[in-house]
VOKOLKE-156472 format. One record per residue (C-alpha): residue in three letters; x, y, z. Coordinates in Angstrom, 3 decimals. Layout:
! residues N
+-----+----------+----------+----------+
: res :       c1 :       c2 :       c3 :
+-----+----------+----------+----------+
: Ala :        X :        Y :        Z :
...
+-----+----------+----------+----------+
***
This chain:
! residues 206
+-----+----------+----------+----------+
: res :       c1 :       c2 :       c3 :
+-----+----------+----------+----------+
: Met :   29.202 :   68.089 :  225.649 :
: Asn :   27.258 :   67.548 :  228.737 :
: Cys :   28.243 :   68.826 :  232.368 :
: Lys :   27.060 :   67.928 :  235.695 :
: Ile :   26.107 :   71.570 :  236.930 :
: Ser :   23.022 :   72.598 :  238.627 :
: Phe :   20.284 :   74.425 :  236.658 :
: Cys :   20.991 :   77.443 :  238.718 :
: Asn :   24.624 :   77.848 :  237.701 :
: Tyr :   23.512 :   76.904 :  234.247 :
: Lys :   21.430 :   79.861 :  233.955 :
: Lys :   24.147 :   82.126 :  235.330 :
: Ile :   26.531 :   80.925 :  232.738 :
: Ala :   23.682 :   81.307 :  229.844 :
: Leu :   23.386 :   84.926 :  230.925 :
: Leu :   26.993 :   85.582 :  230.565 :
: Lys :   27.060 :   83.568 :  227.200 :
: Ser :   24.171 :   85.701 :  225.941 :
: Leu :   26.396 :   88.882 :  225.905 :
: Phe :   28.624 :   86.911 :  223.558 :
: Phe :   25.658 :   86.073 :  221.106 :
: Met :   24.384 :   89.489 :  221.268 :
: Val :   27.637 :   91.355 :  220.621 :
: Ile :   29.883 :   88.937 :  218.627 :
: Leu :   28.103 :   85.850 :  217.227 :
: Pro :   26.123 :   87.723 :  214.669 :
: Tyr :   29.349 :   88.397 :  212.723 :
: Ile :   29.905 :   84.825 :  212.965 :
: Leu :   26.559 :   83.312 :  212.020 :
: Thr :   23.961 :   84.783 :  209.718 :
: Gly :   20.436 :   83.786 :  208.827 :
: Cys :   16.791 :   83.700 :  210.262 :
: Gly :   14.404 :   81.321 :  211.412 :
: Ser :   15.417 :   77.774 :  211.991 :
: Lys :   18.529 :   77.785 :  209.919 :
: Ile :   21.898 :   79.400 :  210.193 :
: Lys :   24.126 :   79.864 :  207.252 :
: Thr :   27.713 :   78.909 :  207.244 :
: Asp :   30.309 :   81.774 :  207.596 :
: Thr :   33.844 :   81.655 :  207.297 :
: Thr :   37.361 :   83.354 :  207.989 :
: Ser :   40.017 :   83.204 :  205.664 :
: Asn :   43.394 :   84.395 :  204.425 :
: Ser :   42.487 :   82.889 :  200.967 :
: Arg :   39.536 :   83.427 :  198.700 :
: Thr :   39.611 :   79.733 :  197.757 :
: Glu :   39.892 :   78.020 :  201.077 :
: Pro :   38.416 :   79.040 :  204.500 :
: Ile :   40.583 :   78.855 :  207.802 :
: Glu :   37.328 :   78.420 :  209.859 :
: Glu :   33.732 :   77.298 :  209.253 :
: Val :   30.748 :   77.466 :  211.335 :
: Ser :   27.272 :   76.216 :  210.751 :
: Ile :   24.083 :   75.430 :  212.852 :
: Arg :   21.306 :   73.633 :  210.937 :
: Gln :   18.062 :   72.081 :  211.450 :
: Ile :   17.790 :   68.522 :  210.491 :
: Asp :   14.589 :   67.572 :  211.826 :
: Glu :   11.877 :   68.711 :  214.519 :
: Asn :   14.137 :   69.011 :  217.691 :
: His :   17.171 :   67.818 :  215.750 :
: Tyr :   20.116 :   70.284 :  215.091 :
: Ser :   23.520 :   69.955 :  213.903 :
: Leu :   26.382 :   71.825 :  214.857 :
: Phe :   29.544 :   72.057 :  212.479 :
: Thr :   32.787 :   73.810 :  213.253 :
: Ser :   36.207 :   73.340 :  211.316 :
: Ile :   39.729 :   74.898 :  211.447 :
: Thr :   42.415 :   74.222 :  208.901 :
: Ile :   45.600 :   73.251 :  210.415 :
: Asp :   49.059 :   73.621 :  208.744 :
: Ala :   50.197 :   70.081 :  209.596 :
: Thr :   49.632 :   66.701 :  208.489 :
: Thr :   46.716 :   64.627 :  209.854 :
: Ser :   49.010 :   62.190 :  211.860 :
: Glu :   50.701 :   65.435 :  213.459 :
: Val :   47.121 :   66.568 :  214.502 :
: Trp :   46.030 :   63.314 :  215.632 :
: Glu :   49.088 :   62.912 :  217.646 :
: Val :   48.281 :   66.266 :  219.683 :
: Leu :   44.680 :   65.426 :  219.773 :
: Thr :   45.271 :   62.169 :  221.507 :
: Asp :   47.944 :   63.177 :  223.742 :
: Phe :   45.525 :   63.011 :  226.510 :
: Glu :   47.982 :   63.372 :  229.481 :
: Asn :   49.317 :   66.816 :  228.059 :
: Met :   45.894 :   68.061 :  226.798 :
: Ser :   45.345 :   70.336 :  230.095 :
: Ile :   48.571 :   72.320 :  229.176 :
: Trp :   47.108 :   73.953 :  226.078 :
: Ser :   43.229 :   73.232 :  226.210 :
: Ser :   41.380 :   75.541 :  228.451 :
: Thr :   37.965 :   73.404 :  228.045 :
: Leu :   38.663 :   69.633 :  227.264 :
: Gln :   41.508 :   68.495 :  229.858 :
: Lys :   41.620 :   64.784 :  229.523 :
: Ile :   40.167 :   61.661 :  228.343 :
: Asp :   40.726 :   58.692 :  230.992 :
: Gly :   39.878 :   55.099 :  230.392 :
: Ile :   41.610 :   51.677 :  230.493 :
: Lys :   41.531 :   51.282 :  227.093 :
: Ile :   41.359 :   54.023 :  224.083 :
: Glu :   39.283 :   51.996 :  221.824 :
: Asp :   35.782 :   52.232 :  220.265 :
: Gly :   33.193 :   50.988 :  222.472 :
: Gln :   35.106 :   51.610 :  225.654 :
: Asp :   33.859 :   53.355 :  228.871 :
: Ile :   35.722 :   56.522 :  229.529 :
: Asn :   35.696 :   59.558 :  231.714 :
: Ile :   35.923 :   62.997 :  230.124 :
: Ile :   37.424 :   65.584 :  231.963 :
: Tyr :   36.090 :   69.021 :  231.055 :
: Lys :   36.660 :   72.567 :  232.581 :
: Val :   33.626 :   74.202 :  233.595 :
: Asp :   33.406 :   77.508 :  235.601 :
: Gly :   36.878 :   76.918 :  236.354 :
: Gln :   36.162 :   73.532 :  237.880 :
: Asn :   37.165 :   70.128 :  236.497 :
: Gln :   33.891 :   68.014 :  235.736 :
: Ile :   34.170 :   64.015 :  235.286 :
: Ile :   31.580 :   62.804 :  232.731 :
: Pro :   31.561 :   59.253 :  231.663 :
: His :   30.828 :   58.454 :  228.034 :
: Asn :   31.183 :   55.420 :  226.007 :
: Leu :   33.669 :   56.048 :  223.653 :
: Ile :   33.205 :   56.310 :  219.410 :
: Tyr :   36.737 :   55.800 :  218.141 :
: Ser :   38.284 :   55.215 :  214.536 :
: Glu :   42.221 :   55.437 :  214.709 :
: Asn :   43.645 :   58.322 :  212.993 :
: Lys :   40.335 :   59.501 :  211.902 :
: Tyr :   37.721 :   60.474 :  214.560 :
: Tyr :   36.697 :   60.165 :  218.343 :
: Gly :   33.697 :   61.112 :  220.430 :
: Trp :   30.616 :   59.795 :  222.154 :
: Ser :   26.734 :   59.877 :  221.740 :
: Asp :   24.767 :   59.969 :  225.268 :
: Thr :   22.050 :   61.548 :  226.996 :
: Ile :   23.140 :   64.924 :  228.570 :
: Ala :   22.885 :   64.505 :  232.092 :
: Val :   21.812 :   67.818 :  233.160 :
: Leu :   19.223 :   67.949 :  230.185 :
: Pro :   17.401 :   64.447 :  230.255 :
: Gly :   15.592 :   63.987 :  226.998 :
: Ile :   18.281 :   65.359 :  224.813 :
: Ile :   20.984 :   63.069 :  223.175 :
: Asp :   24.167 :   64.766 :  221.795 :
: Arg :   26.613 :   63.046 :  219.075 :
: His :   30.068 :   64.929 :  219.876 :
: Leu :   32.929 :   64.069 :  217.551 :
: Tyr :   36.245 :   65.231 :  216.787 :
: Glu :   37.651 :   64.445 :  213.508 :
: Val :   40.911 :   64.894 :  211.212 :
: Arg :   40.646 :   64.917 :  207.565 :
: Lys :   43.571 :   65.462 :  204.966 :
: Asn :   43.520 :   68.706 :  203.106 :
: Gly :   46.474 :   68.765 :  200.659 :
: Lys :   49.848 :   67.411 :  201.128 :
: Ser :   50.527 :   68.968 :  204.785 :
: Arg :   47.502 :   70.526 :  205.666 :
: Thr :   44.572 :   69.020 :  207.793 :
: Lys :   40.918 :   70.148 :  208.293 :
: Phe :   39.863 :   69.649 :  211.856 :
: Ile :   36.403 :   69.070 :  212.450 :
: Gln :   34.454 :   69.301 :  215.726 :
: Ser :   30.778 :   68.557 :  215.183 :
: Asp :   27.755 :   67.746 :  217.337 :
: Glu :   24.097 :   66.926 :  216.752 :
: Phe :   21.306 :   67.539 :  219.310 :
: Arg :   18.268 :   65.502 :  219.275 :
: Gly :   15.084 :   65.102 :  221.699 :
: Ser :   13.535 :   67.852 :  223.911 :
: Asn :   14.082 :   69.189 :  227.360 :
: Pro :   11.569 :   72.007 :  228.703 :
: Asn :   14.512 :   74.069 :  229.790 :
: Ile :   16.478 :   74.635 :  226.571 :
: Ser :   15.801 :   74.352 :  222.790 :
: Asn :   18.222 :   72.380 :  221.051 :
: Ile :   19.191 :   75.441 :  218.631 :
: Asp :   19.735 :   77.388 :  221.876 :
: Leu :   21.910 :   74.480 :  223.283 :
: Ala :   24.038 :   74.412 :  220.149 :
: Arg :   24.427 :   78.293 :  220.399 :
: Phe :   25.581 :   77.761 :  223.919 :
: Val :   28.036 :   75.419 :  223.380 :
: Leu :   29.586 :   76.986 :  220.222 :
: Pro :   32.002 :   79.442 :  221.810 :
: Gln :   33.707 :   76.617 :  223.769 :
: Tyr :   34.155 :   74.547 :  220.465 :
: Leu :   35.732 :   77.321 :  218.997 :
: Thr :   38.088 :   78.018 :  221.553 :
: Phe :   39.200 :   74.212 :  221.512 :
: Asn :   39.862 :   74.282 :  217.665 :
: Arg :   41.810 :   77.412 :  217.928 :
: Glu :   44.021 :   76.169 :  220.930 :
: Leu :   44.491 :   72.739 :  219.032 :
: Lys :   45.754 :   74.564 :  215.765 :
: Ala :   48.047 :   76.783 :  217.904 :
: Glu :   49.559 :   73.779 :  219.812 :
: Val :   50.004 :   71.539 :  216.858 :
: Glu :   51.522 :   74.229 :  214.661 :
: Arg :   53.711 :   75.371 :  217.790 :
: Arg :   54.937 :   71.540 :  217.959 :
: Thr :   55.663 :   71.400 :  214.277 :
: Asn :   57.106 :   74.907 :  213.990 :
: Lys :   54.789 :   76.080 :  211.277 :
+-----+----------+----------+----------+
***
C-alpha cells in the first residue's frame, strides 16, 4: 500500500499508530530482533481464525502475512472481494479499484481512504481470476521501497475460505525501515480482513 501524503502527515499518523503498537500489538506479535513469530486467535485448537506474521527475508526485505478464515466458499468470498462498486459500503480502508479492464497487467487506480480522505493511487494490476489480485510498485512517498501487495483466496474445506492479505517490502528509504513500515500498515490490513469476513458472512447468512 502506498499513499500520496506528506511526510508531515505521515509522522502524525505514525505517532498515533505507535500507541497501537505499545498497547495492543505486543499481544498480536511476539518475538525479538528481526523476526516476529506468528500468533493466532481461534475458536478451535486445530484451526486458527486469524494469522499474523512479519518476517525478514533478506537485508532490507521483509514480508507481512495476514489471514482470516471465512465461513463461505472461495467463489462467495471472491464475489465480494471483486465487487468494487460496493466496496466502500463495508470497507473503511480500500474503497474501490477502478480501471478500463480488470485484467492482469492493466493500469488501474486504487482508491484508498487515508485520514478520512480518499486517495487515488495508480498501480499496474496483478490478477488471476478466482485466486488473487494486487500490485507491485515503488511507494510514491517512500522512494527506494517497492511493495508487493496481494489479496488471495484459498479453499479451506468444503465451505470455508482462507483469505490472505500479504505484502513484501524491498529496498530502503532513510525515513522508515521496512519492518517499521510493515508494522505501520498492519492494523489497516487486519481491519480490512475482518470487515471482509463480516460482509461475506452477512451476504451468505453464515
